[in-house]
Backbone and ligand atoms as CSV (ligand in chain L), in Angstrom:
chain,resi,resn,atom,element,x,y,z
A,1,UNK,N,N,-6.605,15.694,-14.736
A,1,UNK,CA,C,-5.205,15.258,-14.555
A,1,UNK,C,C,-4.377,15.774,-15.731
A,2,UNK,N,N,-3.285,16.449,-15.392
A,2,UNK,CA,C,-2.413,16.985,-16.439
A,2,UNK,C,C,-1.916,15.809,-17.289
A,3,UNK,N,N,-1.971,15.945,-18.606
A,3,UNK,CA,C,-1.669,14.829,-19.497
A,3,UNK,C,C,-0.234,14.361,-19.427
A,4,UNK,N,N,0.665,15.317,-19.584
A,4,UNK,CA,C,2.078,14.956,-19.646
A,4,UNK,C,C,2.850,16.000,-18.871
A,5,UNK,N,N,3.912,15.568,-18.172
A,5,UNK,CA,C,4.753,16.554,-17.503
A,5,UNK,C,C,6.175,16.400,-18.035
A,6,UNK,N,N,6.924,17.493,-17.986
A,6,UNK,CA,C,8.311,17.453,-18.457
A,6,UNK,C,C,9.241,17.754,-17.296
A,7,UNK,N,N,10.199,16.855,-17.044
A,7,UNK,CA,C,11.181,17.050,-15.972
A,7,UNK,C,C,12.565,16.854,-16.571
A,8,UNK,N,N,13.419,17.829,-16.443
A,8,UNK,CA,C,14.777,17.761,-16.998
A,8,UNK,C,C,14.783,17.254,-18.448
A,9,UNK,N,N,13.832,17.711,-19.242
A,9,UNK,CA,C,13.815,17.348,-20.664
A,9,UNK,C,C,13.224,15.977,-20.976
A,10,UNK,N,N,12.784,15.227,-19.934
A,10,UNK,CA,C,12.133,13.932,-20.205
A,10,UNK,C,C,10.633,14.081,-19.976
A,11,UNK,N,N,9.849,13.296,-20.737
A,11,UNK,CA,C,8.397,13.384,-20.608
A,11,UNK,C,C,7.837,12.204,-19.823
A,12,UNK,N,N,6.836,12.495,-19.015
A,12,UNK,CA,C,6.181,11.485,-18.190
A,12,UNK,C,C,4.678,11.571,-18.429
A,13,UNK,N,N,4.033,10.383,-18.531
A,13,UNK,CA,C,2.580,10.375,-18.767
A,13,UNK,C,C,1.849,9.815,-17.548
A,14,UNK,N,N,0.545,10.088,-17.420
A,14,UNK,CA,C,-0.202,9.639,-16.241
A,14,UNK,C,C,-0.150,8.128,-16.062
A,15,UNK,N,N,-0.014,7.696,-14.800
A,15,UNK,CA,C,0.076,6.276,-14.483
A,15,UNK,C,C,-0.978,5.901,-13.434
A,16,UNK,N,N,-1.108,6.732,-12.392
A,16,UNK,CA,C,-2.106,6.485,-11.343
A,16,UNK,C,C,-2.731,7.810,-10.929
A,17,UNK,N,N,-4.045,7.828,-10.807
A,17,UNK,CA,C,-4.717,9.061,-10.375
A,17,UNK,C,C,-4.514,9.232,-8.870
A,18,UNK,N,N,-4.821,10.416,-8.376
A,18,UNK,CA,C,-4.712,10.625,-6.933
A,18,UNK,C,C,-5.676,9.705,-6.182
A,19,UNK,N,N,-6.841,9.461,-6.762
A,19,UNK,CA,C,-7.829,8.584,-6.108
A,19,UNK,C,C,-7.251,7.174,-5.954
A,20,UNK,N,N,-6.533,6.702,-6.962
A,20,UNK,CA,C,-5.912,5.366,-6.872
A,20,UNK,C,C,-4.837,5.333,-5.791
A,21,UNK,N,N,-4.039,6.398,-5.736
A,21,UNK,CA,C,-2.972,6.462,-4.716
A,21,UNK,C,C,-3.602,6.459,-3.320
A,22,UNK,N,N,-4.649,7.249,-3.153
A,22,UNK,CA,C,-5.316,7.346,-1.834
A,22,UNK,C,C,-5.892,5.987,-1.418
A,23,UNK,N,N,-6.409,5.248,-2.389
A,23,UNK,CA,C,-6.982,3.934,-2.097
A,23,UNK,C,C,-5.891,2.969,-1.614
A,24,UNK,N,N,-4.725,3.057,-2.246
A,24,UNK,CA,C,-3.587,2.224,-1.850
A,24,UNK,C,C,-3.190,2.556,-0.412
A,25,UNK,N,N,-3.152,3.845,-0.114
A,25,UNK,CA,C,-2.765,4.294,1.229
A,25,UNK,C,C,-3.811,3.872,2.265
A,26,UNK,N,N,-5.089,3.966,1.899
A,26,UNK,CA,C,-6.160,3.511,2.809
A,26,UNK,C,C,-5.942,2.041,3.163
A,27,UNK,N,N,-5.585,1.236,2.168
A,27,UNK,CA,C,-5.387,-0.205,2.374
A,27,UNK,C,C,-4.249,-0.486,3.337
A,28,UNK,N,N,-3.142,0.240,3.161
A,28,UNK,CA,C,-1.975,0.060,4.040
A,28,UNK,C,C,-2.344,0.461,5.477
A,29,UNK,N,N,-3.013,1.599,5.615
A,29,UNK,CA,C,-3.374,2.095,6.954
A,29,UNK,C,C,-4.326,1.123,7.653
A,30,UNK,N,N,-5.231,0.553,6.878
A,30,UNK,CA,C,-6.192,-0.399,7.449
A,30,UNK,C,C,-5.466,-1.610,8.048
A,31,UNK,N,N,-4.476,-2.123,7.299
A,31,UNK,CA,C,-3.715,-3.286,7.792
A,31,UNK,C,C,-2.933,-2.920,9.054
A,32,UNK,N,N,-2.321,-1.743,9.048
A,32,UNK,CA,C,-1.552,-1.313,10.226
A,32,UNK,C,C,-2.492,-1.144,11.414
A,33,UNK,N,N,-3.649,-0.543,11.186
A,33,UNK,CA,C,-4.604,-0.344,12.275
A,33,UNK,C,C,-5.037,-1.676,12.873
A,34,UNK,N,N,-5.172,-2.670,12.005
A,34,UNK,CA,C,-5.555,-3.998,12.473
A,34,UNK,C,C,-4.426,-4.617,13.308
A,35,UNK,N,N,-3.201,-4.554,12.780
A,35,UNK,CA,C,-2.066,-5.203,13.453
A,35,UNK,C,C,-1.667,-4.527,14.762
A,36,UNK,N,N,-1.897,-3.225,14.864
A,36,UNK,CA,C,-1.456,-2.509,16.070
A,36,UNK,C,C,-2.635,-2.042,16.929
A,37,UNK,N,N,-3.812,-2.646,16.699
A,37,UNK,CA,C,-5.030,-2.218,17.393
A,37,UNK,C,C,-4.929,-2.348,18.903
A,38,UNK,N,N,-4.180,-3.352,19.388
A,38,UNK,CA,C,-4.129,-3.601,20.832
A,38,UNK,C,C,-3.508,-2.434,21.589
A,39,UNK,N,N,-2.644,-1.663,20.925
A,39,UNK,CA,C,-2.004,-0.529,21.583
A,39,UNK,C,C,-0.927,-0.957,22.569
A,40,UNK,N,N,-0.586,-2.260,22.571
A,40,UNK,CA,C,0.411,-2.782,23.512
A,40,UNK,C,C,1.803,-2.231,23.225
A,41,UNK,N,N,2.039,-1.895,21.974
A,41,UNK,CA,C,3.364,-1.380,21.638
A,41,UNK,C,C,3.233,-0.071,20.861
A,42,UNK,N,N,4.220,0.784,21.061
A,42,UNK,CA,C,4.258,2.051,20.323
A,42,UNK,C,C,5.384,1.926,19.295
A,43,UNK,N,N,5.037,1.617,18.049
A,43,UNK,CA,C,6.098,1.446,17.056
A,43,UNK,C,C,6.696,2.770,16.625
A,44,UNK,N,N,7.864,2.666,16.033
A,44,UNK,CA,C,8.519,3.852,15.473
A,44,UNK,C,C,8.354,3.801,13.974
A,45,UNK,N,N,7.753,4.817,13.404
A,45,UNK,CA,C,7.670,4.916,11.952
A,45,UNK,C,C,8.971,5.553,11.484
A,46,UNK,N,N,9.628,4.897,10.554
A,46,UNK,CA,C,10.880,5.449,10.026
A,46,UNK,C,C,10.674,5.860,8.577
A,47,UNK,N,N,10.653,7.169,8.356
A,47,UNK,CA,C,10.437,7.706,7.010
A,47,UNK,C,C,11.769,7.761,6.264
A,48,UNK,N,N,11.836,7.090,5.118
A,48,UNK,CA,C,13.060,7.130,4.319
A,48,UNK,C,C,12.984,8.361,3.405
A,49,UNK,N,N,13.778,9.371,3.771
A,49,UNK,CA,C,13.784,10.641,3.046
A,49,UNK,C,C,14.424,10.474,1.677
A,50,UNK,N,N,14.070,11.298,0.692
A,50,UNK,CA,C,12.961,12.228,0.724
A,50,UNK,C,C,11.692,11.607,0.137
A,51,UNK,N,N,11.882,10.512,-0.589
A,51,UNK,CA,C,10.776,9.966,-1.375
A,51,UNK,C,C,9.542,9.562,-0.587
A,52,UNK,N,N,9.747,9.098,0.666
A,52,UNK,CA,C,8.601,8.559,1.409
A,52,UNK,C,C,7.902,9.606,2.277
A,53,UNK,N,N,8.271,10.865,2.136
A,53,UNK,CA,C,7.669,11.903,2.997
A,53,UNK,C,C,6.143,11.940,2.843
A,54,UNK,N,N,5.679,12.010,1.612
A,54,UNK,CA,C,4.225,12.134,1.381
A,54,UNK,C,C,3.486,10.890,1.845
A,55,UNK,N,N,4.042,9.719,1.516
A,55,UNK,CA,C,3.405,8.449,1.876
A,55,UNK,C,C,3.344,8.305,3.399
A,56,UNK,N,N,4.461,8.576,4.072
A,56,UNK,CA,C,4.506,8.431,5.532
A,56,UNK,C,C,3.477,9.368,6.180
A,57,UNK,N,N,3.438,10.604,5.711
A,57,UNK,CA,C,2.500,11.579,6.294
A,57,UNK,C,C,1.057,11.128,6.075
A,58,UNK,N,N,0.776,10.622,4.885
A,58,UNK,CA,C,-0.597,10.197,4.563
A,58,UNK,C,C,-1.018,9.008,5.418
A,59,UNK,N,N,-0.099,8.058,5.618
A,59,UNK,CA,C,-0.437,6.893,6.452
A,59,UNK,C,C,-0.611,7.345,7.896
A,60,UNK,N,N,0.311,8.185,8.376
A,60,UNK,CA,C,0.248,8.645,9.779
A,60,UNK,C,C,-1.089,9.281,10.114
A,61,UNK,N,N,-1.630,10.028,9.133
A,61,UNK,CA,C,-2.918,10.701,9.381
A,61,UNK,C,C,-4.071,9.723,9.485
A,62,UNK,N,N,-3.834,8.489,9.020
A,62,UNK,CA,C,-4.914,7.493,8.996
A,62,UNK,C,C,-4.808,6.447,10.098
A,63,UNK,N,N,-3.722,6.425,10.876
A,63,UNK,CA,C,-3.622,5.377,11.896
A,63,UNK,C,C,-4.169,5.868,13.240
A,64,UNK,N,N,-4.731,4.905,14.001
A,64,UNK,CA,C,-5.427,5.275,15.238
A,64,UNK,C,C,-4.693,4.818,16.485
A,65,UNK,N,N,-3.426,4.411,16.338
A,65,UNK,CA,C,-2.661,3.973,17.513
A,65,UNK,C,C,-1.483,4.934,17.701
A,66,UNK,N,N,-0.869,4.894,18.873
A,66,UNK,CA,C,0.266,5.777,19.112
A,66,UNK,C,C,1.500,5.281,18.364
A,67,UNK,N,N,2.171,6.194,17.687
A,67,UNK,CA,C,3.385,5.848,16.950
A,67,UNK,C,C,4.313,7.056,16.980
A,68,UNK,N,N,5.610,6.780,17.017
A,68,UNK,CA,C,6.587,7.871,16.947
A,68,UNK,C,C,7.112,7.960,15.520
A,69,UNK,N,N,7.783,9.066,15.219
A,69,UNK,CA,C,8.294,9.262,13.863
A,69,UNK,C,C,9.768,9.642,13.889
A,70,UNK,N,N,10.578,8.903,13.140
A,70,UNK,CA,C,11.982,9.268,12.925
A,70,UNK,C,C,12.256,9.201,11.422
A,71,UNK,N,N,13.396,9.739,11.013
A,71,UNK,CA,C,13.735,9.761,9.587
A,71,UNK,C,C,15.176,9.343,9.355
A,72,UNK,N,N,15.449,8.995,8.112
A,72,UNK,CA,C,16.816,8.701,7.681
A,72,UNK,C,C,16.865,9.026,6.197
A,73,UNK,N,N,18.025,9.421,5.705
A,73,UNK,CA,C,18.124,9.665,4.263
A,73,UNK,C,C,18.988,8.582,3.637
A,74,UNK,N,N,18.438,7.910,2.644
A,74,UNK,CA,C,19.155,6.862,1.920
A,74,UNK,C,C,19.045,7.191,0.438
A,75,UNK,N,N,20.043,6.817,-0.343
A,75,UNK,CA,C,19.878,6.991,-1.787
A,75,UNK,C,C,20.706,5.987,-2.554
A,76,UNK,N,N,20.100,5.466,-3.625
A,76,UNK,CA,C,20.812,4.506,-4.465
A,76,UNK,C,C,20.563,4.795,-5.937
A,77,UNK,N,N,19.610,5.696,-6.188
A,77,UNK,CA,C,19.240,5.979,-7.575
A,77,UNK,C,C,19.958,7.207,-8.104
A,78,UNK,N,N,20.415,7.109,-9.347
A,78,UNK,CA,C,20.986,8.271,-10.016
A,78,UNK,C,C,20.240,8.383,-11.331
A,79,UNK,N,N,19.529,9.483,-11.530
A,79,UNK,CA,C,18.708,9.591,-12.741
A,79,UNK,C,C,17.587,8.579,-12.668
A,80,UNK,N,N,17.509,7.709,-13.671
A,80,UNK,CA,C,16.391,6.762,-13.706
A,80,UNK,C,C,16.819,5.318,-13.458
A,81,UNK,N,N,18.061,5.104,-12.956
A,81,UNK,CA,C,18.493,3.714,-12.683
A,81,UNK,C,C,19.146,3.567,-11.316
A,82,UNK,N,N,19.031,2.337,-10.785
A,82,UNK,CA,C,19.622,2.039,-9.485
A,82,UNK,C,C,21.127,1.820,-9.672
A,83,UNK,N,N,21.935,2.400,-8.771
A,83,UNK,CA,C,23.390,2.259,-8.898
A,83,UNK,C,C,23.888,1.006,-8.188
A,84,UNK,N,N,23.065,0.433,-7.309
A,84,UNK,CA,C,23.485,-0.755,-6.562
A,84,UNK,C,C,24.252,-0.397,-5.292
A,85,UNK,N,N,24.689,0.851,-5.181
A,85,UNK,CA,C,25.400,1.284,-3.978
A,85,UNK,C,C,24.457,2.153,-3.151
A,86,UNK,N,N,24.252,1.745,-1.900
A,86,UNK,CA,C,23.328,2.502,-1.060
A,86,UNK,C,C,24.099,3.489,-0.182
A,87,UNK,N,N,23.779,4.758,-0.305
A,87,UNK,CA,C,24.444,5.790,0.499
A,87,UNK,C,C,23.517,6.255,1.615
A,88,UNK,N,N,24.103,6.675,2.731
A,88,UNK,CA,C,23.303,7.191,3.848
A,88,UNK,C,C,23.753,8.633,4.119
A,89,UNK,N,N,23.238,9.609,3.351
A,89,UNK,CA,C,23.688,10.993,3.518
A,89,UNK,C,C,23.208,11.636,4.826
A,90,UNK,N,N,22.161,11.094,5.458
A,90,UNK,CA,C,21.693,11.623,6.749
A,90,UNK,C,C,21.304,10.448,7.629
A,91,UNK,N,N,21.950,10.333,8.785
A,91,UNK,CA,C,21.707,9.194,9.678
A,91,UNK,C,C,20.373,9.280,10.392
A,92,UNK,N,N,20.112,8.300,11.233
A,92,UNK,CA,C,18.854,8.232,11.978
A,92,UNK,C,C,18.660,9.457,12.856
A,93,UNK,N,N,17.444,10.004,12.867
A,93,UNK,CA,C,17.195,11.208,13.666
A,93,UNK,C,C,16.783,10.878,15.103
A,94,UNK,N,N,16.752,9.597,15.462
A,94,UNK,CA,C,16.407,9.213,16.834
A,94,UNK,C,C,16.888,7.804,17.104
A,95,UNK,N,N,16.944,7.424,18.388
A,95,UNK,CA,C,17.431,6.089,18.731
A,95,UNK,C,C,16.354,5.021,18.509
A,96,UNK,N,N,16.775,3.887,17.925
A,96,UNK,CA,C,15.826,2.790,17.675
A,96,UNK,C,C,16.102,1.614,18.611
A,97,UNK,N,N,16.984,1.812,19.561
A,97,UNK,CA,C,17.396,0.727,20.461
A,97,UNK,C,C,16.179,0.123,21.185
A,98,UNK,N,N,16.011,-1.175,21.025
A,98,UNK,CA,C,14.926,-1.878,21.712
A,98,UNK,C,C,13.539,-1.625,21.136
A,99,UNK,N,N,13.471,-0.930,20.006
A,99,UNK,CA,C,12.155,-0.533,19.474
A,99,UNK,C,C,11.709,-1.397,18.297
A,100,UNK,N,N,10.389,-1.416,18.132
A,100,UNK,CA,C,9.811,-2.043,16.938
A,100,UNK,C,C,9.702,-0.944,15.879
A,101,UNK,N,N,10.415,-1.148,14.783
A,101,UNK,CA,C,10.489,-0.095,13.761
A,101,UNK,C,C,9.719,-0.519,12.515
A,102,UNK,N,N,8.946,0.401,11.972
A,102,UNK,CA,C,8.288,0.150,10.682
A,102,UNK,C,C,8.906,1.122,9.676
A,103,UNK,N,N,9.611,0.555,8.698
A,103,UNK,CA,C,10.282,1.379,7.686
A,103,UNK,C,C,9.267,1.773,6.619
A,104,UNK,N,N,9.181,3.065,6.335
A,104,UNK,CA,C,8.273,3.551,5.291
A,104,UNK,C,C,9.069,3.932,4.057
A,105,UNK,N,N,8.799,3.215,2.973
A,105,UNK,CA,C,9.466,3.467,1.690
A,105,UNK,C,C,8.438,3.888,0.650
A,106,UNK,N,N,8.868,4.719,-0.295
A,106,UNK,CA,C,7.978,5.076,-1.400
A,106,UNK,C,C,7.831,3.898,-2.355
A,107,UNK,N,N,9.002,3.288,-2.692
A,107,UNK,CA,C,8.979,2.187,-3.649
A,107,UNK,C,C,10.162,1.253,-3.392
A,108,UNK,N,N,9.917,-0.043,-3.523
A,108,UNK,CA,C,11.005,-1.019,-3.434
A,108,UNK,C,C,11.244,-1.554,-4.836
A,109,UNK,N,N,12.494,-1.443,-5.277
A,109,UNK,CA,C,12.892,-1.837,-6.626
A,109,UNK,C,C,13.729,-3.114,-6.485
A,110,UNK,N,N,15.055,-3.024,-6.470
A,110,UNK,CA,C,15.889,-4.218,-6.278
A,110,UNK,C,C,15.824,-4.725,-4.838
A,111,UNK,N,N,15.510,-3.830,-3.908
A,111,UNK,CA,C,15.487,-4.192,-2.491
A,111,UNK,C,C,16.794,-3.862,-1.781
A,112,UNK,N,N,17.797,-3.372,-2.528
A,112,UNK,CA,C,19.098,-3.053,-1.914
A,112,UNK,C,C,18.945,-2.062,-0.752
A,113,UNK,N,N,18.120,-1.036,-0.956
A,113,UNK,CA,C,17.982,0.006,0.069
A,113,UNK,C,C,17.382,-0.558,1.351
A,114,UNK,N,N,16.271,-1.274,1.236
A,114,UNK,CA,C,15.631,-1.742,2.476
A,114,UNK,C,C,16.448,-2.804,3.187
A,115,UNK,N,N,17.175,-3.624,2.419
A,115,UNK,CA,C,17.991,-4.648,3.078
A,115,UNK,C,C,19.138,-3.975,3.841
A,116,UNK,N,N,19.786,-2.994,3.202
A,116,UNK,CA,C,20.865,-2.259,3.876
A,116,UNK,C,C,20.313,-1.557,5.115
A,117,UNK,N,N,19.126,-1.004,4.981
A,117,UNK,CA,C,18.519,-0.276,6.097
A,117,UNK,C,C,18.151,-1.223,7.241
A,118,UNK,N,N,17.605,-2.361,6.894
A,118,UNK,CA,C,17.223,-3.332,7.929
A,118,UNK,C,C,18.464,-3.756,8.724
A,119,UNK,N,N,19.558,-4.020,8.003
A,119,UNK,CA,C,20.809,-4.411,8.681
A,119,UNK,C,C,21.290,-3.291,9.594
A,120,UNK,N,N,21.216,-2.064,9.102
A,120,UNK,CA,C,21.648,-0.911,9.890
A,120,UNK,C,C,20.832,-0.791,11.179
A,121,UNK,N,N,19.500,-0.947,11.042
A,121,UNK,CA,C,18.614,-0.802,12.204
A,121,UNK,C,C,18.869,-1.901,13.239
A,122,UNK,N,N,19.075,-3.119,12.757
A,122,UNK,CA,C,19.342,-4.224,13.684
A,122,UNK,C,C,20.689,-4.012,14.376
A,123,UNK,N,N,21.665,-3.460,13.626
A,123,UNK,CA,C,22.977,-3.195,14.245
A,123,UNK,C,C,22.892,-2.072,15.284
A,124,UNK,N,N,21.861,-1.226,15.151
A,124,UNK,CA,C,21.665,-0.137,16.133
A,124,UNK,C,C,20.759,-0.590,17.275
A,125,UNK,N,N,20.415,-1.885,17.298
A,125,UNK,CA,C,19.667,-2.425,18.443
A,125,UNK,C,C,18.162,-2.460,18.305
A,126,UNK,N,N,17.623,-2.232,17.090
A,126,UNK,CA,C,16.165,-2.323,16.922
A,126,UNK,C,C,15.724,-3.737,17.275
A,127,UNK,N,N,14.547,-3.851,17.924
A,127,UNK,CA,C,14.073,-5.178,18.350
A,127,UNK,C,C,13.458,-5.923,17.172
A,128,UNK,N,N,12.671,-5.176,16.388
A,128,UNK,CA,C,11.985,-5.789,15.255
A,128,UNK,C,C,11.906,-4.739,14.141
A,129,UNK,N,N,12.062,-5.192,12.896
A,129,UNK,CA,C,11.988,-4.252,11.771
A,129,UNK,C,C,10.994,-4.781,10.752
A,130,UNK,N,N,9.983,-3.981,10.473
A,130,UNK,CA,C,9.028,-4.345,9.410
A,130,UNK,C,C,9.165,-3.341,8.275
A,131,UNK,N,N,8.819,-3.812,7.086
A,131,UNK,CA,C,8.913,-2.948,5.905
A,131,UNK,C,C,7.514,-2.624,5.389
A,132,UNK,N,N,7.275,-1.335,5.174
A,132,UNK,CA,C,5.994,-0.877,4.635
A,132,UNK,C,C,6.294,-0.013,3.417
A,133,UNK,N,N,5.856,-0.454,2.254
A,133,UNK,CA,C,6.153,0.329,1.051
A,133,UNK,C,C,4.887,0.638,0.268
A,134,UNK,N,N,4.835,1.840,-0.269
A,134,UNK,CA,C,3.658,2.239,-1.048
A,134,UNK,C,C,3.570,1.373,-2.303
A,135,UNK,N,N,4.730,1.202,-2.985
A,135,UNK,CA,C,4.744,0.443,-4.243
A,135,UNK,C,C,5.931,-0.501,-4.274
A,136,UNK,N,N,5.849,-1.533,-5.097
A,136,UNK,CA,C,7.013,-2.394,-5.323
A,136,UNK,C,C,7.007,-2.934,-6.740
A,137,UNK,N,N,8.208,-3.318,-7.225
A,137,UNK,CA,C,8.324,-3.860,-8.583
A,137,UNK,C,C,8.724,-5.333,-8.467
A,138,UNK,N,N,7.756,-6.257,-8.489
A,138,UNK,CA,C,8.072,-7.675,-8.281
A,138,UNK,C,C,9.031,-8.249,-9.318
A,139,UNK,N,N,9.031,-7.691,-10.531
A,139,UNK,CA,C,9.942,-8.222,-11.573
A,139,UNK,C,C,11.408,-7.955,-11.240
A,140,UNK,N,N,11.678,-6.948,-10.422
A,140,UNK,CA,C,13.053,-6.550,-10.130
A,140,UNK,C,C,13.497,-6.970,-8.732
A,141,UNK,N,N,12.542,-7.068,-7.810
A,141,UNK,CA,C,12.883,-7.379,-6.424
A,141,UNK,C,C,13.504,-8.770,-6.357
A,142,UNK,N,N,14.732,-8.850,-5.831
A,142,UNK,CA,C,15.445,-10.135,-5.876
A,142,UNK,C,C,15.990,-10.569,-4.520
A,143,UNK,N,N,15.285,-10.151,-3.450
A,143,UNK,CA,C,15.770,-10.487,-2.113
A,143,UNK,C,C,14.807,-11.470,-1.432
A,144,UNK,N,N,15.347,-12.353,-0.568
A,144,UNK,CA,C,14.475,-13.312,0.108
A,144,UNK,C,C,13.603,-12.651,1.184
A,145,UNK,N,N,14.032,-11.465,1.603
A,145,UNK,CA,C,13.346,-10.741,2.679
A,145,UNK,C,C,11.878,-10.478,2.333
A,146,UNK,N,N,10.987,-10.750,3.315
A,146,UNK,CA,C,9.572,-10.506,3.011
A,146,UNK,C,C,9.209,-9.041,3.291
A,147,UNK,N,N,8.349,-8.514,2.441
A,147,UNK,CA,C,7.891,-7.137,2.641
A,147,UNK,C,C,6.573,-7.224,3.408
A,148,UNK,N,N,6.501,-6.568,4.555
A,148,UNK,CA,C,5.361,-6.770,5.449
A,148,UNK,C,C,4.083,-6.075,4.979
A,149,UNK,N,N,4.224,-4.852,4.472
A,149,UNK,CA,C,3.045,-4.111,3.992
A,149,UNK,C,C,3.377,-3.543,2.610
A,150,UNK,N,N,2.617,-3.977,1.607
A,150,UNK,CA,C,2.850,-3.498,0.239
A,150,UNK,C,C,1.552,-2.878,-0.274
A,151,UNK,N,N,1.611,-1.582,-0.619
A,151,UNK,CA,C,0.412,-0.906,-1.124
A,151,UNK,C,C,-0.040,-1.500,-2.443
A,152,UNK,N,N,0.867,-1.539,-3.428
A,152,UNK,CA,C,0.531,-2.092,-4.744
A,152,UNK,C,C,1.797,-2.505,-5.470
A,153,UNK,N,N,1.635,-3.486,-6.354
A,153,UNK,CA,C,2.749,-3.923,-7.202
A,153,UNK,C,C,2.606,-3.233,-8.555
A,154,UNK,N,N,3.761,-2.824,-9.112
A,154,UNK,CA,C,3.711,-2.168,-10.428
A,154,UNK,C,C,4.737,-2.815,-11.351
A,155,UNK,N,N,4.578,-2.642,-12.664
A,155,UNK,CA,C,5.571,-3.200,-13.595
A,155,UNK,C,C,6.910,-2.477,-13.468
A,156,UNK,N,N,7.934,-3.039,-14.075
A,156,UNK,CA,C,9.265,-2.437,-14.005
A,156,UNK,C,C,9.364,-1.214,-14.918
A,157,UNK,N,N,8.948,-0.065,-14.373
A,157,UNK,CA,C,9.005,1.182,-15.141
A,157,UNK,C,C,9.445,2.275,-14.188
A,158,UNK,N,N,9.920,3.396,-14.727
A,158,UNK,CA,C,10.366,4.487,-13.866
A,158,UNK,C,C,9.224,5.477,-13.663
A,159,UNK,N,N,8.861,5.677,-12.414
A,159,UNK,CA,C,7.725,6.549,-12.116
A,159,UNK,C,C,8.150,7.760,-11.270
A,160,UNK,N,N,7.326,8.802,-11.321
A,160,UNK,CA,C,7.555,9.992,-10.486
A,160,UNK,C,C,6.213,10.464,-9.925
A,161,UNK,N,N,6.292,11.353,-8.944
A,161,UNK,CA,C,5.081,11.926,-8.346
A,161,UNK,C,C,4.822,11.320,-6.984
A,162,UNK,N,N,3.986,11.971,-6.213
A,162,UNK,CA,C,3.651,11.567,-4.853
A,162,UNK,C,C,4.931,11.263,-4.053
A,163,UNK,N,N,5.870,12.187,-4.122
A,163,UNK,CA,C,7.118,12.047,-3.358
A,163,UNK,C,C,8.279,11.534,-4.188
A,164,UNK,N,N,7.992,10.795,-5.253
A,164,UNK,CA,C,9.055,10.203,-6.069
A,164,UNK,C,C,9.587,11.220,-7.083
A,165,UNK,N,N,10.909,11.221,-7.262
A,165,UNK,CA,C,11.525,12.261,-8.095
A,165,UNK,C,C,12.285,11.709,-9.296
A,166,UNK,N,N,12.545,12.601,-10.221
A,166,UNK,CA,C,13.558,12.359,-11.242
A,166,UNK,C,C,14.580,13.471,-11.035
A,167,UNK,N,N,15.746,13.123,-10.496
A,167,UNK,CA,C,16.758,14.111,-10.129
A,167,UNK,C,C,16.138,15.309,-9.412
A,168,UNK,N,N,15.396,15.001,-8.354
A,168,UNK,CA,C,14.793,15.969,-7.419
A,168,UNK,C,C,13.550,16.693,-7.943
A,169,UNK,N,N,13.164,16.473,-9.183
A,169,UNK,CA,C,11.928,17.107,-9.669
A,169,UNK,C,C,10.797,16.080,-9.727
A,170,UNK,N,N,9.562,16.579,-9.596
A,170,UNK,CA,C,8.384,15.717,-9.761
A,170,UNK,C,C,7.763,15.245,-8.464
A,171,UNK,N,N,8.423,15.533,-7.320
A,171,UNK,CA,C,7.917,15.027,-6.032
A,171,UNK,C,C,6.559,15.631,-5.672
A,172,UNK,N,N,6.313,16.848,-6.154
A,172,UNK,CA,C,5.148,17.611,-5.718
A,172,UNK,C,C,3.809,17.130,-6.260
A,173,UNK,N,N,3.789,16.331,-7.314
A,173,UNK,CA,C,2.504,15.914,-7.910
A,173,UNK,C,C,1.755,14.954,-6.998
A,174,UNK,N,N,0.433,15.115,-6.916
A,174,UNK,CA,C,-0.337,14.250,-6.015
A,174,UNK,C,C,-0.824,12.981,-6.715
A,175,UNK,N,N,-0.364,12.784,-7.947
A,175,UNK,CA,C,-0.635,11.527,-8.653
A,175,UNK,C,C,0.689,10.999,-9.176
A,176,UNK,N,N,0.654,9.858,-9.853
A,176,UNK,CA,C,1.909,9.244,-10.281
A,176,UNK,C,C,1.992,9.180,-11.804
A,177,UNK,N,N,3.170,9.508,-12.306
A,177,UNK,CA,C,3.431,9.534,-13.748
A,177,UNK,C,C,4.522,8.520,-14.079
A,178,UNK,N,N,4.515,8.021,-15.320
A,178,UNK,CA,C,5.517,7.056,-15.760
A,178,UNK,C,C,6.296,7.637,-16.949
A,179,UNK,N,N,7.562,7.269,-17.022
A,179,UNK,CA,C,8.423,7.752,-18.109
A,179,UNK,C,C,7.801,7.376,-19.453
A,180,UNK,N,N,7.677,8.356,-20.336
A,180,UNK,CA,C,7.055,8.146,-21.639
A,180,UNK,C,C,8.168,8.127,-22.680
A,181,UNK,N,N,8.584,6.914,-23.079
A,181,UNK,CA,C,9.749,6.832,-23.970
A,181,UNK,C,C,9.345,6.651,-25.424
L,1,LIG,P1,P,16.148,-0.226,-4.490
L,1,LIG,O1,O,17.267,-0.021,-3.509
L,1,LIG,O2,O,15.020,-1.099,-3.956
L,1,LIG,O3,O,16.642,-0.711,-5.823
L,1,LIG,O4,O,15.557,1.185,-4.819
L,1,LIG,C1,C,14.806,1.885,-3.895
L,1,LIG,C2,C,14.902,3.376,-4.077
L,1,LIG,O5,O,15.175,3.720,-5.438
L,1,LIG,C3,C,13.564,4.007,-3.748
L,1,LIG,O6,O,13.547,4.436,-2.431
L,1,LIG,C4,C,13.521,5.182,-4.706
L,1,LIG,O7,O,14.153,6.281,-4.111
L,1,LIG,C5,C,14.338,4.734,-5.885
L,1,LIG,N1,N,13.467,4.213,-6.960
L,1,LIG,C6,C,13.250,2.923,-7.312
L,1,LIG,N2,N,12.399,2.836,-8.336
L,1,LIG,C7,C,12.034,4.098,-8.638
L,1,LIG,C8,C,11.137,4.672,-9.612
L,1,LIG,O8,O,10.477,4.009,-10.424
L,1,LIG,N3,N,11.042,6.032,-9.584
L,1,LIG,C9,C,11.734,6.826,-8.734
L,1,LIG,N4,N,11.544,8.133,-8.833
L,1,LIG,N5,N,12.587,6.326,-7.810
L,1,LIG,C10,C,12.713,4.972,-7.761
């Protein structure tokens, strides 16, 4: 594992190995496989671009039930902090009317993004909305909304890798790094 990476002049040190990330993803897929084993419903996986691309793809490869895939682009982070304002630069790529939607997020921080997204999906006629996130920061999450599938909880730190970026860099790493201050 590369010791330290530099993105836009900031240094990041190793936080999670690829094996740890894969184990987290295995756990999420196992729960989904259990919950959707009956095959009675075909849920829609909603990938929140761009951060959740790797996570969504990895989970999709591990599930054994039929599921569709749609995407949306949301953003609230500028640099290494949340702005509190959620923008939707790219709308839903398919209709969610009457569907059971599972939102795939890379990480839930304050929860502003997923709450805004859940409201948007319900306003577009989604029947049910569940949240599935690779990681979450319990110290920062301040919403009453329950998160249905959580890969792992992490401390309040800024991380990159496995889809997560620092101003668009760092998404390509297959492990996770944390800001080294
Ligand atoms: P929230 O709206 O929950 O505060 O933030 C969620 C979004 O902020 C995530 O989808 C992600 O894009 C970004 N974010 C939150 N924490 C981190 C982090 O530690 N690293 C990176 N790269 N992005 C984060």
